[in-house]
Every structure is written in structure tokens, then in C-alpha cells.
C-alpha positions in Angstrom: 33.1 -15.7 257.0 30.4 -13.0 257.3 27.7 -15.7 257.5 29.6 -17.6 260.1 30.1 -14.4 262.2 26.4 -13.5 261.9 25.2 -16.9 263.0 27.7 -17.1 265.8 27.0 -13.5 266.9 30.6 -12.4 266.8 32.8 -10.2 264.6 34.5 -11.4 261.4 37.8 -10.8 263.2 36.9 -13.2 265.9 36.0 -15.9 263.4 39.4 -15.3 261.8 41.2 -15.7 265.2 39.3 -18.9 265.9 40.1 -20.5 262.5 43.7 -19.4 262.4 44.6 -19.6 266.1 46.1 -16.1 266.0 44.6 -15.0 269.3 43.1 -16.6 272.4 39.3 -16.7 272.3 37.0 -17.7 275.1 36.0 -21.4 274.9 32.2 -20.6 274.7 32.9 -18.1 271.8 35.1 -20.6 270.1 32.4 -23.3 270.3 29.8 -20.9 268.9 32.1 -20.1 265.9 32.8 -23.8 265.2 29.1 -24.6 265.4 28.4 -21.9 262.8 31.2 -23.2 260.6 29.6 -26.7 260.6 26.1 -25.2 260.0 27.3 -23.2 257.0 29.8 -25.9 255.7 32.3 -23.1 255.6 35.7 -23.8 254.1 38.4 -21.1 254.1 39.7 -19.9 250.7 43.4 -20.6 251.0 44.2 -18.6 247.8 42.4 -15.6 249.1 44.0 -15.9 252.5 47.5 -16.1 250.9 46.8 -12.9 249.0 45.7 -11.1 252.1 48.5 -12.4 254.4 51.4 -12.8 251.8 51.7 -16.4 253.2 50.7 -19.7 251.6 51.5 -22.0 254.5 53.4 -24.2 252.0 57.0 -25.3 252.1 58.9 -26.3 248.9 61.0 -29.4 249.2 63.6 -30.0 246.4 65.0 -33.5 246.9 66.6 -35.8 244.4 66.4 -39.6 244.3 63.0 -39.6 246.1 62.7 -43.4 245.4 65.8 -44.1 247.6 64.6 -45.6 250.9 66.7 -43.1 252.8 64.9 -40.1 251.3 61.5 -41.8 251.8 62.0 -41.9 255.5 63.4 -38.4 255.5 60.4 -37.2 253.5 58.0 -38.8 256.0 59.7 -37.0 258.9 59.7 -33.6 257.0 56.0 -33.9 256.0 54.9 -34.9 259.6 56.8 -32.0 261.2 55.6 -29.5 258.6 52.0 -30.7 259.0 52.2 -30.3 262.8 53.2 -26.7 262.2 50.3 -26.2 259.8 52.2 -26.3 256.6 51.8 -28.3 253.4 54.7 -29.6 251.3 55.2 -29.0 247.6 57.6 -31.7 246.4 60.0 -31.6 243.4 62.9 -33.9 242.3 65.8 -32.0 240.6 67.3 -35.4 239.6 70.8 -34.2 240.6 70.9 -32.0 237.6 72.0 -28.4 238.4 70.2 -27.0 235.4 66.9 -28.7 236.3 67.6 -27.7 239.9 67.3 -24.1 238.8 64.0 -24.8 237.1 62.6 -26.6 240.2 63.6 -23.8 242.5 62.1 -21.1 240.3 58.8 -23.1 240.0 58.6 -23.4 243.8 59.2 -19.6 244.0 56.4 -18.9 241.6 54.1 -21.1 243.7 54.8 -18.5 246.4 56.1 -21.1 249.0 56.9 -19.6 252.4 60.3 -21.4 252.5 62.4 -24.0 250.7 64.2 -27.1 251.9 66.9 -28.0 249.4 69.3 -31.0 249.1 71.8 -29.1 246.9 73.2 -30.7 243.8 77.0 -30.9 243.0 76.8 -27.4 241.5 74.0 -25.5 243.3 75.4 -22.0 242.8 72.8 -20.7 240.4 69.8 -22.0 242.4 71.2 -20.7 245.7 71.9 -17.3 244.1 68.2 -17.2 242.9 66.9 -17.9 246.4 69.3 -15.5 248.1 68.5 -12.6 245.7 64.8 -13.0 246.5 65.3 -13.5 250.3 63.5 -16.8 250.2 63.9 -18.5 253.6 66.0 -21.6 252.8 67.5 -24.5 254.6 70.0 -26.9 252.9 69.4 -30.5 253.9 71.6 -33.6 253.9 74.5 -31.9 252.1 76.7 -29.3 253.9 78.3 -26.7 251.7 80.1 -23.4 252.1 77.6 -20.5 252.0 75.4 -18.2 253.9 72.4 -20.6 254.4 71.1 -22.6 257.3 71.9 -26.2 256.8 71.7 -29.6 258.4 73.3 -32.9 257.6 74.9 -36.0 259.1 78.5 -36.3 260.0 80.3 -38.2 257.3 84.1 -37.9 257.7 84.5 -39.5 261.1 82.0 -42.3 260.7 83.5 -43.5 257.4 86.9 -43.4 258.9 85.5 -45.5 261.7 84.3 -48.1 259.2 87.9 -48.2 257.8 89.2 -48.5 261.3 87.0 -51.5 262.1 87.8 -53.3 258.9 91.6 -52.7 259.5 91.2 -54.1 263.1 89.9 -57.3 261.5 93.0 -57.6 259.4 91.9 -56.1 256.0 94.5 -54.1 254.1 92.9 -53.7 250.7 89.7 -51.9 251.5 87.6 -50.5 248.6 85.1 -47.7 248.6 82.0 -47.5 246.3 81.6 -43.7 246.2 78.4 -41.7 245.4 77.5 -39.2 242.8 80.6 -37.2 241.9 80.8 -33.6 243.3 78.1 -34.0 246.0 79.1 -32.7 249.4 78.3 -36.1 251.0 80.4 -37.9 248.4 83.4 -35.6 248.9 83.2 -36.0 252.7 82.8 -39.8 252.7 85.9 -40.1 250.4 87.7 -37.8 252.8 86.7 -40.1 255.7 87.9 -43.1 253.8 91.3 -41.6 253.2 91.5 -40.4 256.8 90.8 -44.0 258.0 93.6 -45.4 255.8 96.0 -42.8 257.0 95.3 -43.5 260.7 95.9 -47.2 260.0 99.1 -46.6 258.0 97.5 -48.0 254.8 98.4 -46.6 251.4 95.7 -44.9 249.4 95.1 -46.7 246.1 92.9 -44.7 243.7 92.0 -48.0 241.9 90.1 -49.0 245.0 87.8 -46.0 244.9 85.1 -46.5 242.3 82.1 -44.4 241.2 78.7 -46.0 242.1 76.8 -42.8 241.2 74.6 -43.2 244.3 72.5 -45.8 242.5 72.2 -49.6 242.6 73.1 -50.5 238.9 76.2 -48.3 238.6 77.3 -49.7 241.9 76.8 -53.3 240.7 79.0 -52.5 237.7 81.6 -50.8 239.8 81.9 -53.8 242.2 82.4 -56.1 239.3 85.3 -53.9 238.2 86.7 -54.1 241.7 86.5 -57.9 241.7 88.5 -57.9 238.4 91.5 -56.3 240.1 94.6 -58.3 241.0 94.8 -58.5 243.9 91.1 -57.8 244.5 89.9 -56.0 247.7 89.2 -58.1 250.8 86.6 -55.6 252.1 84.2 -53.1 250.5 82.5 -50.0 251.9 79.4 -48.7 250.1 78.6 -45.0 250.5 74.8 -45.3 250.5 72.0 -47.9 250.8 71.1 -48.0 247.1 74.7 -48.8 246.2 74.7 -51.5 248.9 72.0 -53.3 247.0 74.0 -53.1 243.8 77.2 -54.3 245.6 75.3 -57.3 247.1 74.0 -58.2 243.7 77.5 -58.1 242.1 78.9 -60.3 244.9 76.2 -62.8 244.5 76.7 -62.9 240.7 80.4 -63.4 241.3 79.6 -66.4 243.6 81.3 -64.7 246.6 80.1 -65.2 250.2 79.9 -62.3 252.7 82.0 -62.2 254.9 83.8 -65.5 254.2 85.1 -64.3 250.8 84.8 -60.6 251.2 83.6 -58.2 253.9 80.9 -55.6 253.2 79.9 -52.6 255.3 77.8 -49.6 254.3 76.9 -46.0 255.0 73.1 -45.9 255.5 70.9 -48.4 257.3 67.6 -49.6 255.9 64.7 -51.5 257.4 65.6 -54.9 256.0 69.4 -54.7 256.7 68.8 -57.0 259.7 67.1 -59.6 257.5 70.1 -60.4 255.3 72.4 -63.2 256.3 74.8 -62.2 257.4 73.3 -59.1 258.9 74.8 -55.9 257.4 77.2 -53.8 259.4 76.3 -50.2 258.7 76.5 -46.5 259.7 72.9 -45.5 260.4 71.9 -41.9 259.8 69.2 -40.4 262.1 66.7 -39.9 259.3 63.7 -38.9 261.4 65.7 -36.4 263.5 67.3 -34.9 260.3 63.8 -34.2 258.8 62.3 -32.8 262.0 65.2 -30.5 262.7 65.3 -29.3 259.1 61.7 -28.1 259.3 62.3 -26.4 262.7 65.4 -24.6 261.3 63.2 -23.4 258.4 60.4 -22.2 260.7 63.0 -20.3 262.8 64.4 -18.7 259.6 61.0 -17.7 258.4 60.3 -16.1 261.8 63.7 -14.3 262.0 65.1 -13.7 258.5 68.0 -11.6 259.8 69.4 -14.2 262.1 73.0 -15.5 261.3 73.1 -18.8 259.4 73.3 -21.9 261.5 74.8 -25.3 260.6 73.8 -28.5 262.4 75.7 -31.8 262.2 73.9 -34.9 263.5 75.8 -38.0 264.7 75.0 -41.4 263.1 75.3 -44.7 264.8 77.6 -47.7 264.0 75.3 -50.7 263.8 77.7 -53.5 264.4 76.5 -56.8 262.9 78.2 -59.6 261.0 78.9 -58.7 257.3 82.2 -57.1 258.4 83.4 -60.5 259.5 82.7 -60.4 263.2 81.0 -63.6 264.5 77.4 -63.3 265.8 77.3 -62.2 269.4 80.9 -60.9 269.3 80.0 -57.4 270.4 77.4 -57.2 267.7 75.0 -54.3 268.4 75.1 -50.5 268.3 78.2 -48.4 269.0 79.4 -45.0 268.0 81.9 -44.7 265.1 85.0 -42.6 265.4 84.3 -38.9 265.8 84.8 -36.3 263.1 88.3 -34.8 263.7 
């Protein structure tokens, strides 16, 4: 930096302001500094800078099931928003394991990240206590829990109840749910929405119609085969995420059943190729990009104002009305809002 300052004929502080954007500098001075940077092939030492400023311009992201298409789109939105703000992501996968979640969070802390985005596990108490005790700016993403943290996620209860409503309108009385990983906040809320939808329609809750798909394709495939072995079997199935939708479709194909002629299928989570299936899949689509962008903005605000009260954001998904529910093509097929969260 001293060489750059000497060549540009300015102070080291001015070089710092130009490179970091920390103060307005005259355009001519800025051009002189940048020309000197190019002439010296200067590259800032980010490690030294972090020691001097106590900031690393990095954000830790602890997110399980990164291979899930949902999380891939979410990750893209988070990385883009963080990069626009001048931050780099450090990414880790806790694998839905509370013990390993502790390890991941501690490793991110030791990397001196400026803040953490965390999709909490079914038992995140220890990890959250670690972050809270060290005053690490933290935003919980995707899964809303009780606690004193900023958090953002999609509405779950009302939209799943809306799926049940729609299937009941079509005459279905035995509606099954392939639920996600046990104990996750999203799993609990989507089961709650399923039960609410049944109650609103005067349908009895049958615990045998709620099966554990563990948020993954293969467990969901096995769970749907178990459902199909019931007597009487369900006439409609709701899958609680897109990975489980793939497993359910595989099981129905293996059983020789046609959707929706033999059984209706609707899902929570959209994915890019949902419109390519025949029939096209009726789904509740989460606002992936908006979720990622707003999560980063929440974290940046928390980093700027650590004493602010915690804030919870719920985003509204959309009901993508297609044909796998049993509605004929063109019969209102399109986008519409599901029932609101009560």
C-alpha cells in the first residue's frame, strides 16, 4: 500500500479508502490510485486486513442436504446477495445431525466469520447456545423455531392445509402425507397444516396415512409403497418436499399406478422440471430466491445493529395449480394462492 500511495502521490489512508470504499474520494484521485494498483500489481492481504479490522468479510452458511434442488437454488440466491455486499461464503453441511451441527458451527466461528446463516436441525439448542454466548450475528433460515434469533422461512401450515382443501374439493377422503425428517420445524408445521386441512373438511385424522419420508427420495419411495399396501389405500398423496416427490413418483410407477387416474399426487416445493412431467405436478412453490436474498439482508442488518430486537419473517408461497391433482388441463390450471395461515 505504501508503494501504491507513493506512485499515486497520495496518503496510505486515501489508498485504503479507495480500495475499501470507506469514504468518498475525488474521481481524479481514485483514478490515480487505481492506476498505481495496476502498475504495482497490488493485491490486498485479506488476512492482515481482518486482523486490523476484526472483520473477515465472510459469512458462514450451515445448510443440510445441499444436494437437494431446493437448497441449490437457495444457495445461489444467498451467494449472489452476499457477493453483492462484498462478502464471501464459507459453506458447511451439518447433515441434519445435531452433534455434527455443533462441530460445524464451532468451525465456522474459529474461521472468524462475521455472521452465520443456519438452517437449524431438529435439536439445535447446543449450536444456538454456542453462537449466542459469543454474540455471533446469526439468522436462522428455512426453519422457524422459538428463540431469540432473527429468522426467515416460508409459511407452511396454511399452504399445506390449502392442498388438503383442494384435494377434498375433488372428492378425496383418504389423503396421505409423506412427511419430512422428524423433529424439523418445517416437518412439524406441514403436519400441522395437514391436520388443519382435514379438520376444516370434516375428515378424520388417520395416523396410518402419515408416513416418514425423512426428506429424501429413497425413504419416501419405501414409505409410499407402505401406503399402497394399506386397505383401503389412499386416493391422494401429499409429499412434503421435492426430493420426496421424486421418491413417491418412482414408487407409483413401480406399482403400475397412473397419476391422477389411479391416485392424485401434489407436493410442497416446486422444481424446474415439474412442468415437464405428464401430468404436470400441482405444487406449493416456495420463493427460493427471495428467501435467500432476504436472509442475507437480515444478517447484514444484525451485523450493523447487534442490539436490535430479533425479527421473524414469513414468506408466502404460491399454489401452482396443474394436473396431477386430477384437474383436467385448462380447468383453472395456473398460479393461485393457497389458504392463508390461520
